[in-house]
Structures are given as structure tokens and as C-alpha cells.
C-alpha positions in Angstrom: 14.7 17.1 -88.1 16.4 16.8 -91.5 19.9 15.4 -91.4 22.3 15.7 -94.4 25.8 14.2 -94.5 28.5 16.1 -96.2 31.5 13.9 -95.6 33.9 13.0 -92.8 32.2 14.4 -89.7 30.3 17.2 -91.5 26.5 17.0 -90.8 23.9 19.6 -91.5 20.8 19.5 -89.3 17.8 21.6 -90.2 14.5 22.3 -88.5 12.0 25.2 -88.8 14.2 27.6 -90.6 17.1 26.9 -88.3 20.3 25.2 -89.5 23.3 23.9 -87.6 26.3 22.7 -89.5 28.6 20.4 -87.5 32.4 20.3 -88.1 32.6 21.5 -91.7 35.7 20.2 -93.6 35.7 21.0 -97.3 39.2 22.3 -97.7 40.7 21.2 -101.1 44.1 21.1 -99.4 43.0 18.5 -96.9 44.4 18.9 -93.4 47.5 18.7 -91.4 49.8 20.3 -94.1 48.5 18.2 -97.0 48.7 14.8 -95.3 45.0 14.0 -94.6 42.2 14.3 -97.2 38.5 13.7 -97.1 37.3 10.3 -98.4 35.2 10.3 -100.5 36.4 13.7 -101.7 33.7 16.3 -100.8 35.3 19.5 -101.9 32.6 20.2 -104.5 29.9 20.2 -101.8 31.1 23.3 -99.9 29.1 25.7 -102.0 25.9 23.6 -101.4 26.4 23.8 -97.7 27.0 27.5 -97.9 23.8 28.1 -99.9 21.7 26.2 -97.5 23.1 28.1 -94.5 22.6 31.4 -96.4 18.9 30.6 -97.0 17.9 29.8 -93.4 16.9 32.4 -90.9 18.9 31.2 -88.0 22.4 29.8 -88.8 24.8 28.0 -86.5 28.1 26.2 -86.9 29.3 23.9 -84.2 33.0 23.1 -84.0 33.7 20.1 -81.8 37.5 20.6 -81.4 40.6 22.1 -82.9 41.8 19.3 -85.1 42.0 20.5 -88.7 39.8 17.8 -90.1 37.0 19.2 -87.9 38.0 22.9 -87.8 38.2 24.2 -91.4 39.3 27.7 -90.8 39.6 28.4 -94.6 36.0 27.4 -95.1 34.8 29.5 -92.1 36.7 32.6 -93.2 34.9 32.7 -96.6 31.4 32.9 -95.0 30.3 36.5 -95.5 26.9 36.5 -93.8 25.8 36.6 -90.2 25.9 33.3 -88.2 26.8 32.1 -84.7 29.8 29.8 -84.0 29.2 27.4 -81.2 32.2 25.9 -79.4 32.8 24.0 -76.2 34.1 26.0 -73.2 37.5 24.4 -73.0 40.2 25.4 -70.5 42.6 26.1 -73.3 41.5 29.0 -75.5 43.2 28.2 -78.8 39.9 27.6 -80.6 38.2 30.7 -79.3 41.2 32.9 -80.0 41.6 31.6 -83.6 37.9 32.1 -84.4 37.9 35.6 -82.8 39.7 36.9 -86.0 36.5 36.1 -88.0 33.5 38.5 -88.0 31.0 36.1 -86.4 29.3 35.8 -83.0 31.0 33.2 -80.9 29.3 31.3 -78.0 31.3 29.2 -75.7 29.0 26.5 -74.2 29.3 24.5 -71.1 28.0 21.0 -70.2 25.0 20.1 -68.1 22.7 22.6 -69.9 20.3 22.6 -72.8 21.1 25.4 -75.2 18.1 26.5 -77.2 18.5 27.3 -80.9 14.8 27.8 -81.6 11.5 27.0 -79.9 11.9 23.3 -80.6 15.6 22.7 -81.3 18.0 22.3 -78.4 21.6 21.0 -78.2 23.5 19.4 -75.3 27.3 19.0 -75.0 29.4 16.3 -73.4 32.9 17.6 -73.1 36.2 15.8 -72.7 38.9 18.2 -71.6 41.8 16.1 -70.2 45.5 16.4 -70.9 46.1 17.0 -74.6 42.6 15.8 -75.6 40.0 18.5 -76.1 36.9 17.1 -77.8 33.1 17.2 -77.5 30.1 15.2 -78.4 26.9 17.0 -79.3 23.2 16.0 -79.0 20.8 17.8 -81.3 17.1 17.5 -80.1 14.0 18.7 -81.9 11.5 17.3 -79.5 10.8 14.3 -81.6 14.3 12.9 -82.6 17.6 13.1 -80.9 20.9 13.0 -82.9 24.2 12.2 -81.0 27.3 13.1 -82.9 30.2 11.8 -80.8 32.8 12.2 -83.6 36.2 11.5 -82.2 35.2 12.2 -78.6 36.2 9.5 -76.1 33.1 9.7 -73.8 32.2 6.0 -74.1 32.3 5.8 -70.3 29.5 8.4 -70.1 27.0 7.1 -72.6 24.7 5.9 -69.7 24.2 9.6 -68.9 22.5 10.3 -72.2 18.7 9.8 -72.6 17.1 8.3 -75.6 19.2 8.6 -78.8 17.6 8.0 -82.2 20.5 8.8 -84.6 24.1 8.0 -83.5 27.3 8.8 -85.3 30.8 8.1 -84.0 34.3 7.6 -85.4 35.1 3.9 -86.1 38.5 4.2 -87.8 41.9 5.3 -86.4 43.0 8.9 -86.2 46.6 9.3 -84.9 50.2 8.6 -85.8 50.6 5.5 -83.6 51.9 3.0 -84.7 52.1 4.2 -88.4 55.1 6.5 -87.9 57.0 4.5 -85.3 60.1 2.6 -86.1 58.7 -0.9 -85.8 59.1 -3.7 -88.3 56.0 -4.0 -90.7 54.7 -7.1 -89.0 54.7 -5.5 -85.5 53.0 -2.4 -86.9 50.3 -4.5 -88.4 49.7 -6.5 -85.2 49.5 -3.3 -83.1 47.2 -1.6 -85.7 44.8 -4.6 -85.8 44.6 -4.8 -82.0 43.8 -1.0 -81.8 41.3 -1.3 -84.7 39.4 -4.1 -82.9 39.4 -2.2 -79.7 37.9 0.8 -81.3 35.2 -1.3 -83.0 34.5 -3.0 -79.6 33.9 0.5 -78.2 31.5 1.3 -81.0 29.5 -2.0 -80.6 29.4 -1.4 -76.8 28.0 2.1 -77.5 25.4 0.7 -79.8 24.3 -1.8 -77.2 23.9 1.0 -74.6 22.2 3.6 -76.8 20.2 1.3 -79.1 19.6 4.0 -81.7 17.2 3.8 -84.6 20.2 4.1 -86.9 24.0 4.2 -86.7 25.7 6.6 -89.0 29.5 5.8 -89.3 31.5 8.9 -89.9 34.6 10.9 -88.8 36.9 8.9 -91.0 38.7 7.2 -92.4 40.7 9.9 -94.1 43.1 9.0 -96.9 46.7 10.0 -97.3 47.5 10.4 -101.0 51.0 11.9 -100.4 52.2 9.5 -97.7 52.8 5.8 -97.6 50.1 4.4 -99.9 49.3 1.5 -97.5 47.8 4.1 -95.1 44.9 4.7 -97.5 44.1 1.2 -98.7 42.4 -0.1 -95.6 44.6 -3.1 -94.8 47.0 -3.6 -91.9 46.8 -0.1 -90.5 44.5 1.6 -87.9 42.8 3.5 -90.7 40.3 0.8 -91.4 37.4 1.3 -93.9 33.8 0.4 -93.8 34.2 -3.2 -94.9 36.1 -3.9 -91.6 33.3 -2.1 -89.6 30.6 -3.8 -91.5 31.9 -7.4 -90.9 32.3 -6.7 -87.2 28.8 -5.2 -86.9 27.3 -8.2 -88.6 29.1 -10.6 -86.1 27.6 -8.5 -83.3 24.1 -8.7 -84.9 23.8 -5.0 -85.6 22.0 -4.2 -88.9 20.5 -0.7 -88.2 23.3 1.2 -90.0 23.3 3.6 -92.9 26.5 4.2 -94.9 25.8 7.7 -96.2 27.8 9.2 -99.0 28.7 12.9 -99.0 25.6 14.8 -100.0 23.1 12.2 -98.9 20.0 12.9 -96.7 19.2 10.5 -94.0 16.0 8.7 -95.0 14.9 6.0 -92.5 12.6 4.3 -95.0 15.5 3.7 -97.4 18.7 3.2 -95.3 21.8 2.9 -97.4 23.5 -0.4 -96.6 26.1 -0.4 -99.3 29.5 0.3 -97.8 32.0 2.7 -99.2 35.1 0.6 -100.2 38.7 1.7 -99.6 40.2 3.1 -102.7 42.2 0.8 -104.9 45.8 1.7 -105.6 44.9 3.0 -109.1 42.0 5.1 -107.6 44.4 6.5 -105.0 46.9 7.5 -107.7 44.1 9.1 -109.7 42.9 11.1 -106.6 46.5 12.2 -105.9 46.8 13.7 -109.4 43.8 15.9 -108.7 45.2 17.3 -105.5 48.0 19.8 -104.4 50.3 18.8 -101.6 50.7 21.7 -99.2 53.7 20.1 -97.6 55.8 20.6 -100.8 55.3 24.4 -100.6 56.5 24.8 -97.0 59.8 26.6 -96.3 62.8 24.2 -96.1 65.1 26.1 -93.8 65.1 25.7 -90.0 66.0 28.6 -87.6 67.3 26.6 -84.6 67.3 29.6 -82.3 63.5 30.1 -83.0 62.9 26.4 -82.3 64.8 26.7 -79.0 62.7 29.7 -78.0 59.5 27.6 -78.5 60.8 24.7 -76.6 62.0 27.0 -73.7 58.6 28.7 -73.5 57.1 25.2 -72.8 59.8 24.4 -70.3 59.2 27.7 -68.5 55.5 26.9 -68.2 56.2 23.7 -66.3 59.3 24.8 -64.5 57.8 24.3 -61.0 56.4 20.8 -61.8 58.7 18.2 -60.4 59.0 15.1 -62.6 61.7 12.5 -62.8 62.9 9.5 -64.7 61.6 10.9 -68.0 63.4 9.9 -71.2 65.4 12.5 -73.0 63.4 14.0 -75.9 65.4 14.3 -79.1 64.6 16.4 -82.2 66.7 15.1 -85.2 66.9 16.6 -88.7 70.2 15.0 -90.0 72.6 12.1 -89.6 75.3 14.0 -87.7 75.3 14.2 -83.9 75.0 18.0 -84.2 71.9 17.9 -86.3 69.4 17.9 -83.5 68.4 19.0 -80.0 68.1 17.2 -76.7 65.5 18.2 -74.2 65.6 17.0 -70.6 62.2 17.4 -68.9 63.6 16.4 -65.6 66.0 19.3 -65.4 64.1 21.6 -67.9 67.3 22.0 -70.0 68.0 22.0 -73.7 71.3 20.9 -75.3 72.5 21.2 -78.9 73.0 17.8 -80.6 71.8 14.4 -79.7 73.3 11.1 -78.6 71.7 7.9 -80.0 73.7 5.7 -77.6 71.9 6.8 -74.4 69.6 4.2 -72.8 66.4 6.2 -72.4 65.1 8.5 -75.1 62.2 9.4 -77.4 63.3 10.7 -80.8 61.5 12.5 -83.6 63.4 12.4 -86.8 62.1 14.6 -89.7 63.0 17.1 -92.4 64.1 20.5 -91.3 60.7 21.9 -92.5 59.0 19.8 -89.9 60.9 21.5 -87.0 60.6 24.9 -88.8 56.9 24.5 -88.4 57.4 23.7 -84.7 59.5 26.9 -84.4 56.6 29.0 -85.6 54.2 29.9 -82.8 51.3 30.2 -85.2 51.2 26.4 -85.6 50.0 23.8 -83.0 52.5 21.1 -82.3 49.7 18.6 -82.2 48.7 19.5 -85.8 52.3 19.1 -86.9 52.5 15.7 -85.4 49.4 14.7 -87.2 51.1 15.5 -90.5 52.8 12.1 -89.8 56.0 13.3 -91.4 58.3 12.3 -88.5 59.7 8.9 -87.6 59.4 8.2 -83.9 61.6 5.9 -81.9 61.4 5.0 -78.2 64.1 3.3 -76.2 62.9 1.5 -74.2 59.7 1.2 -76.2 57.4 2.5 -73.4 54.8 5.2 -73.6 55.5 8.2 -71.4 52.6 10.5 -70.7 54.7 13.5 -69.9 56.6 13.3 -73.2 53.2 13.1 -74.8 51.9 16.2 -72.9 55.0 18.2 -73.7 54.7 17.5 -77.4 51.0 17.9 -77.9 49.8 20.5 -75.4 49.2 24.1 -76.4 51.3 26.7 -74.6 48.2 28.1 -72.8 47.3 24.7 -71.3 50.5 22.8 -71.0 50.7 23.5 -67.2 47.1 22.4 -66.5 47.7 19.3 -68.7 50.6 18.2 -66.6 48.8 19.0 -63.4 45.6 17.1 -64.4 47.7 14.0 -65.3 49.6 14.1 -61.9 46.4 14.6 -60.0 44.3 11.7 -61.3 42.1 10.6 -58.4 43.4 7.5 -56.6 39.9 6.1 -55.7 39.5 2.3 -55.7 36.6 0.2 -57.0 35.7 -3.5 -57.3 35.1 -5.5 -60.4 34.4 -9.2 -61.0 35.7 -11.6 -63.6 35.4 -15.4 -64.0 34.1 -15.7 -60.4 36.9 -13.6 -58.8 36.6 -10.1 -57.3 39.4 -7.6 -57.8 40.2 -4.3 -56.2 41.6 -1.8 -58.8 42.5 1.9 -59.2 39.2 3.3 -60.5 40.6 5.8 -62.9 42.9 5.1 -65.8 46.5 6.4 -65.3 46.5 7.7 -68.9 43.7 10.3 -68.8 41.4 9.4 -65.9 38.6 7.4 -67.5 36.4 5.5 -65.2 37.6 1.9 -65.3 34.6 0.6 -63.5 32.8 1.0 -66.8 35.4 -0.9 -68.8 35.0 -4.3 -70.4 37.1 -7.4 -69.6 38.2 -9.5 -72.6 38.7 -13.3 -72.6 42.4 -12.9 -71.6 41.5 -11.1 -68.4 42.4 -7.6 -69.7 40.4 -4.8 -68.4 39.9 -2.4 -71.3 39.7 1.4 -70.8 36.5 2.6 -72.2 38.1 5.8 -73.7 41.3 4.9 -75.4 41.4 1.1 -75.2 44.4 0.7 -72.9 44.6 -2.9 -71.6 45.3 -3.8 -67.9 46.0 -7.5 -67.2 44.1 -8.5 -64.1 46.2 -11.7 -64.0 49.3 -9.7 -63.7 48.4 -7.1 -61.0 46.7 -4.9 -63.5 49.8 -4.0 -65.5 49.8 -2.7 -69.0 52.9 -4.3 -70.6 53.2 -1.7 -73.4 52.7 1.5 -71.4 54.6 0.4 -68.3 51.7 1.5 -65.9 49.4 -0.4 -63.6 46.0 -0.1 -62.0 47.2 -2.1 -59.0 44.8 -5.0 -59.3 44.6 -7.5 -56.5 42.2 -10.3 -55.8 39.9 -9.9 -52.8 37.7 -12.3 -51.0 34.3 -13.0 -52.5 31.5 -11.1 -50.7 
């Protein structure tokens, strides 16, 4: 098995005239409307990847999920030779429908099966399809070596299901808008960011202990953000940590079997690359910015409020028979006057013109009109628009609400199932032990149903969800103070 790294989460695996390219992202416009860019820049390597594909007999491209830093539609649309696109069989069909416009064979693959690419090369999928998160890890197996590319996929609670892994790649840096775009003081943002960064690294180190691969290949980030707040790209005080942060934590954990590949590098086990890729300096970031075009600047400015209301109403119609209550009012705001916005009540499924900043419970998104103009266009995914990180978000009270999250980030074709799956999280119980005490807890995380029996417990008595790092304080009845949810922990007699 030959493994070549092309940047971000793009890997090319070759064996016996068969090639499989994983999550190609070469777009010179970056992703998410010009907010995210590959680091190091890899735009010049797209032609090389194409030539390798063209010159192999059996050609496959695997797309793990719909996020634009993994799903480069522009690159795929330029491939003018026969190949097969492999995608997970998600409940929502956005990915399949989008790819159907290309003249390529598409195979939707399920879990629990080995899918043969040639006589020796097989792949297996581990799919996470819960709520707004659709993602997939892939194992490529040539009979001698097994390569697990977990990318962004939160299947840390399932790693024990995987047999021997030789090469392992997983995201180690942050990849969402929280807390960067929230209306917090800088110090609070930094504290939240560092806590989340350490939680993610803890998941990575835990995975390495379980899998014990020959080599760890850090990938799937961090991206850089040349046209946003410069601090997001510099690797300090945000969730978008760079390899120096990872490397120092790996050293503390005693893990040395790591290769920091550059775009274009082949994996060579006899000469592992241990030199980290440093975050760009401010001057380097400015130089990179000069070489790029910001797609956001070319987007239409004007908002058609009626079209936005139609998109909101279509979402409300899809969840009209789901009874929920005590949900904060969701506000879309594009100006400083009370009329410059919309208010959405998920409890009553109603929309009102304008917004009221004095109400007690609300979640607000404030942005330019062009942000909401994108939301009014059915061609764009709301989740992708959110990842442009061009909105300022405020919550009063500052508590995460899963239904607001589902409403904002689900696709139309799966918004109903996303709500239902969150309501119907199993209520099984399990027992865990900590510091000589036994606890009965809700087994499944109230966020997205991760198996908490496989979570770690930190020195402060917090049970940490193995998927997204939510913390539940065993000393306070299993409450999560930030998200206002609980796993109903209670001490039980020792057995």
C-alpha cells in the first residue's frame, strides 16, 4: 500500500493499479465562501493527483461527508475520465443528489461490510449519522497494512470495534464556529477554546492508546482564515491549534510514532517526518492572503426577505407535528433597527418580522444581509453558511439548545429525522466507577447519543463524552453547567 498525503484530509492510496483518493480539497477559493483555506496551500497539487488517477486502471474517490473542505465539487466536476465515487449511505441524500449531476458512477456504501476494490484491496466504513452530524471513517486494507482515516468523524467510542490498525489519521484541531463567533469577552473565548482543544487532544491520545498504530498521521486541519480575524490562523488562543500544540501533548503522553507529512509527501516508514508544520506568522499570513481571492466579497449584497421567510417556513413545516417547548426565540438580525430582522418561534412554529433584544430567552445571529441572502437560496446548505463564520452569535441565557442547533444546521430532507433522533435518545442506564465510588448514569449522551460508558473521567470528576467532549460533573448529579443538561448521575452502593 502506497500512501501519499496531499494536504488537509486528502490522501491517495494506491495498490496494484488501483487508486482511491480520499476527500480531495484543492479548490483555490478555499471553502465556506472564502473563509477557510488549506494550510499549507496545496492548490498546485491538484493536477498531480489527477494525473495519478488518470494513469491507474481502477479509480475511486471517497467522500467522507458534505463539508466543503472534504467535498470539493469544483475539483470533482473537472474530472473528465471514468471513475467511481464512493460515499456513505446517509439518511439525508444531499451528498448523493449533488454528485448525481456529475457523469460518474456513484456507490452508496453501508457499514458492517467489506467492500472490495480489487483482489487484495478492501475498504470498511464506520458511519456517524446522528442529528446534524453526518461523517464517516474509512479503513483501507490491502491484506498487509490497514489505514484508518477517521478525519472529523466522532467515532472515538467505537474504536474497540476495529481490528489491527497500522496507519492512523484523525483531526486534532478545531473545526467549527464555537466559540470564535460568539459574543464573549476575549479572555472567555480563549478559556473555552483551550478547554475544547485539550479535550480534542485527549480524544486523540486515547485513540492512539486503543489502536496502537505503527504511525500516526495528523491531518484534517488546521485550516487558516486569511480573510477573517487574523488570530484564528496564528495557532494561539483559539480552537484552531497547530501541530506544535499537538506535538507537545503527544510528547507528554509518551507518543513518538508520528509523521508530520507535508502536502505531496509519501509515507515512508523508514524515514518518518518528525518536523512539525508551524502556524503561519502574521507576515506569512498577509503574504498568503495577497495570493488569494475572497469569494465572500463577490457575493450579492441584497436580501430578499420574502425568500428567506419561505426557507424558514419550509423548515418549520417539516417539524410541524413535533411538540417542543421552552425553546428560546431564534433571531436573524441584519441591522441596528428593530425592524431589521426576523424572529422565529420553534415552540409555536411562527415567524414574525423584526426582533426584540429585550426578551429574556433568545439566540441571535447578526450578520450582513448577504449572509441571510445565502440562507434564502435553497441551493446552499445552512450548515455551510454557518461555517463561513461571518455571523456574530449571542445566547441569552448562554445555554446550548440542541433544537436551535438542529433547526439551523439540518438539511431540509433530514430535519425531521434529526429532531426525532434527538428526542428518542435511549434512556438506558449504566454503572461507572471513580475514586472508589460507583455511579448510575444515563448511558447515552443527551447531545447526540454517544455511549458514555466508554467516556473518560478527569481529575475533577467530570465524565467526558467520547465524541464531542461534553463534560458531566459526577459530583453535581451529572450536570453539564454550560449546556444545562444532565446524565442524572447518582451514587450507588459498592457491589
